[in-house]
DOPAZA-538473 format. One record per residue (C-alpha): y, x, z. Coordinates in Angstrom, 2 decimals. Example, Ala and Ser with C-alpha at 12.3 -4.5 7.8 and 13.67 -1.06 7.14 Angstrom:
BEGIN
+---------+---------+---------+
!      py !      px !      pz !
+---------+---------+---------+
!   -4.50 !   12.30 !    7.80 !
!   -1.06 !   13.67 !    7.14 !
+---------+---------+---------+
END
This chain:
BEGIN
+---------+---------+---------+
!      py !      px !      pz !
+---------+---------+---------+
!    0.00 !    0.00 !    0.00 !
!    3.46 !    1.22 !   -0.90 !
!    5.48 !   -1.26 !    1.15 !
!    7.24 !   -2.34 !   -2.06 !
!    6.91 !   -5.88 !   -3.38 !
!    7.98 !   -7.69 !   -6.53 !
!    9.35 !  -11.17 !   -5.91 !
!    9.06 !  -13.71 !   -8.74 !
!   11.35 !  -16.76 !   -8.80 !
!   11.86 !  -19.29 !  -11.59 !
!   15.44 !  -20.55 !  -11.73 !
!   16.94 !  -23.66 !  -13.29 !
!   19.52 !  -21.67 !  -15.27 !
!   20.73 !  -18.19 !  -16.08 !
!   23.79 !  -18.79 !  -13.88 !
!   21.56 !  -19.64 !  -10.93 !
!   19.45 !  -16.53 !  -11.51 !
!   22.60 !  -14.35 !  -11.63 !
!   23.96 !  -15.92 !   -8.43 !
!   20.71 !  -15.35 !   -6.53 !
!   20.26 !  -11.81 !   -7.91 !
!   23.84 !  -10.84 !   -7.08 !
!   23.64 !  -12.10 !   -3.51 !
!   20.23 !  -10.52 !   -2.89 !
!   21.36 !   -7.10 !   -4.11 !
!   24.77 !   -7.32 !   -2.40 !
!   23.09 !   -8.14 !    0.94 !
!   20.55 !   -5.31 !    0.40 !
!   17.66 !   -7.77 !    0.51 !
!   16.64 !   -6.54 !   -2.95 !
!   17.18 !   -3.18 !   -4.62 !
!   17.36 !   -4.62 !   -8.12 !
!   16.77 !   -7.75 !  -10.15 !
!   15.70 !   -8.57 !  -13.68 !
!   16.73 !  -11.83 !  -15.31 !
!   14.51 !  -12.81 !  -18.21 !
!   15.15 !  -15.20 !  -21.08 !
!   14.26 !  -18.86 !  -20.80 !
!   10.62 !  -19.88 !  -20.67 !
!    8.89 !  -23.24 !  -20.95 !
!    7.25 !  -24.35 !  -17.71 !
!    4.73 !  -27.15 !  -17.23 !
!    4.05 !  -28.34 !  -13.70 !
!    3.10 !  -31.33 !  -11.59 !
!    5.95 !  -32.74 !   -9.50 !
!    5.87 !  -35.96 !   -7.48 !
!    2.79 !  -37.24 !   -9.27 !
!    3.94 !  -36.57 !  -12.84 !
!    3.46 !  -33.72 !  -15.27 !
!    6.88 !  -32.27 !  -16.07 !
!    8.15 !  -29.77 !  -18.64 !
!   11.33 !  -27.78 !  -18.18 !
!   13.10 !  -24.65 !  -19.37 !
!   13.38 !  -22.08 !  -16.59 !
!   14.77 !  -18.56 !  -16.23 !
!   12.45 !  -16.06 !  -14.51 !
!   14.04 !  -13.77 !  -11.93 !
!   12.20 !  -10.69 !  -10.67 !
!   13.45 !   -8.85 !   -7.58 !
!   12.19 !   -5.56 !   -6.15 !
!   12.32 !   -5.01 !   -2.40 !
!   10.49 !   -3.84 !    0.71 !
!    7.68 !   -6.06 !    2.03 !
!    9.38 !   -6.37 !    5.41 !
!   12.37 !   -8.10 !    3.79 !
!   10.38 !  -10.89 !    2.13 !
!   11.11 !  -13.60 !    4.70 !
!   14.86 !  -12.93 !    4.73 !
!   14.95 !  -12.73 !    0.93 !
!   12.94 !  -15.95 !    0.58 !
!   15.33 !  -17.71 !    2.97 !
!   18.33 !  -16.58 !    0.93 !
!   16.70 !  -17.68 !   -2.32 !
!   15.78 !  -21.08 !   -0.89 !
!   19.34 !  -21.59 !    0.36 !
!   20.91 !  -20.72 !   -3.02 !
!   18.29 !  -22.35 !   -5.27 !
!   18.81 !  -25.80 !   -6.76 !
!   15.15 !  -26.85 !   -6.49 !
!   13.81 !  -28.70 !   -3.47 !
!   10.72 !  -26.46 !   -3.54 !
!   11.41 !  -23.27 !   -5.51 !
!    8.58 !  -20.97 !   -6.48 !
!    9.11 !  -17.77 !   -4.46 !
!    6.14 !  -15.41 !   -4.76 !
!    5.95 !  -11.89 !   -3.33 !
!    3.43 !   -9.58 !   -4.99 !
!    2.42 !   -6.29 !   -3.38 !
!    3.08 !   -3.33 !   -5.65 !
!    0.01 !   -1.21 !   -4.99 !
!    1.16 !    1.65 !   -7.20 !
!    4.81 !    2.68 !   -7.40 !
!    6.30 !    5.92 !   -8.68 !
!    7.34 !    7.68 !   -5.44 !
!   10.96 !    8.39 !   -6.47 !
!   11.41 !    4.71 !   -7.35 !
!    9.84 !    3.57 !   -4.07 !
!   12.19 !    5.90 !   -2.21 !
!   15.16 !    4.45 !   -4.10 !
!   14.09 !    0.86 !   -3.31 !
!   13.84 !    1.79 !    0.37 !
!   17.28 !    3.43 !    0.31 !
!   18.90 !    0.58 !   -1.64 !
!   17.63 !   -2.00 !    0.86 !
!   18.72 !   -0.10 !    3.95 !
!   22.00 !   -1.38 !    5.44 !
!   24.93 !    1.02 !    5.37 !
!   23.18 !    3.47 !    3.04 !
!   25.81 !    4.72 !    0.62 !
!   23.30 !    7.05 !   -1.08 !
!   21.59 !    4.22 !   -2.96 !
+---------+---------+---------+
END
């Protein structure tokens, strides 16, 4: 285990993804974020099969920050039940892992 996780979130719009990414990085809850182009999602919601365009957001952070990051995402997200999934990164290039740790440490001006 590296202690680094990748957090996947599907957002309702590009603006929402940018808002969440910006807040997460500014608060040092994530080292970086990637906002992907729209995708088509199919899911069951309140008894019906729905289809919607969504914007995937991928955040990189330390495993110990998942709960705080998930709380921030849930607070800023427009969905009642957003998909927030943390995936352990079993293999991470050591210099990148070190940078993620530094970038998510409060008051670290080196990152």
